C-alpha angles and dihedrals in degrees: 000000000000093000092061092053093045093049091049091054092045098049099033087218119134127172091216110040096167130063095281110101114245097238091051092044093055104035097090091040093053092046090059092058102089133167090220093056091046088050092052090056094045092049092050097047094042093050118122087239089077091053095223094310098258112188111265095010125118089253092052091050092048090052089052090052090052091053092049091049089053090051091050091048089052093051091051090053101043105025134249099318092119120069130193111254102179131093121319095355094309131116092243129090107191127206115171109318091332131088136202116208114223127189123179125207105192118224127243100230115074089201088063098038094115095047103095124196111199121206113186148172129178116240100190125091135179103284111215092346131241138197092279098053110020141061087213173192091189130210093046126105110268100208095188094208091168096024094081119320085087092057091046091050091050090051092051091050091047090050092053092046089055092056091053092061115108091233136016122256118258096252126054115254124211117205106205128190106194123212124198095032092133090052095060106305087288097158099056092038089054094048092052091050098042119024123188119245094258091069104015094107096048130096114231102229099173142002135203125194129199114199127163101348096154102090103063104169114197097330100304118138123181115223120198128186102031089128093063091084134023114264097010094127088055091050093051091048092048089054091046093053102039106117091222090061095049091199103129095169127163103245124211110196115210119197098191115111112201136162093248106112142023093275093070101075090055092053089048087054089054096250116142107249142178129191127197118208135164094212143260123294142184092271094057110134090353128112088250094073091104140153099262093063095054115107098226093180088058095060100069097058090051089050093047089052090049092049093052093043094047092047090051091052094042094046098041105130092205129084118291118279120269123230115245108221094195090072089076090064097045128088141163087282088060089051092050091053091049093049098040109137119240111220117209116239117236110280095010121147114261096201125219100306101011097236131139124183141177125216116242114214091207095048105030091167094057113056112195119237110235100161131046108172114222116258090009126135087255092052091048092049091052101249109162135203107260094039116130116224110226107163140009114210090345094308115118114236118237095201142330094286091052090049092051091049092052094049091048091052094045120112125230092301129044132178118212124195112211139179114226117185092332100314130099122241137162131226126192117212122202120199118229 
């Protein structure tokens, strides 16, 4: 599809930056991402034996031991590609009675050895529940199958897939299982304050968080944090549409930034960050969040998207991404203002194509459509408000002004590549 090629040129992000074709590079990795394996992890972590995995409890420590045993099993299967990154050569980073679990995959490029990408998921939950952390009833095991056994399962599957690649990404990747998230994001906060020797000298250039990815409904995935660096939405969309990733999810981009998961301390530290999440539900922080309600078949496409996105970030040959401070002042209300539809007044002129757009300061190369004049070429072609214009006649647009110039110079027929809710599509406009 023209849009994929145009986006690749625009973003300069390629999943396979060496001679190995992307599809070949990822085939074995993708084959290792299995719903059955994710289900095994969810069932284990959400078992009553772990008593709701409260941070610092015996159940929480037992859950940590399960994760470390799975890491050791993976190392035995795939070789020594994963290194302990916790305290004193262990996988654990202790703080009080709680423990983060940290695993380092070194990068392949010495020039990028100190540019660390962190991919995390919290493994604790709320134990038996109380008035501070549960919607009740209290006193029963809160197994947290979705929150966040699903994210841990996804991270374990991602870690295994990374070991199946024929070569390591350029930048080192730290796989982090956070403890104490439900007690105030304690694990990720502690890591950012006190880093173990294995990663102490590295600069964290990006972070990804997986939280509650076990309730995919339809194919809708919520994406947070794309405002924290210019062009991040486009990078996620590219990974979602790349044929080798076979994700193809409907993406809902959320602009709110709240201190409600392990991604927040990274954003507060001015580190570009993205979180993937399948949405809240009636069982959230209740004993009813159990294994049988998890959509196991929905976990692999989220992990495949994460894999493609993380590889693009880790392999990006350019300089590390900059943090966009304006993201801290934006919200879904800001998004609604940007995307607010302009309705034509009766008898108004529709123009040549009947398109109106607004420039997005966080995604300059993807102007958002806010006006489609009735009975115009744009309306006839099926262009919709909310679409993002990516390319005109196969040439990626640099910004809104560039898009306008290309449309003005077009002939009687123009092909526009757009992104619609995270997916690529094309519309062909015929002048009248």
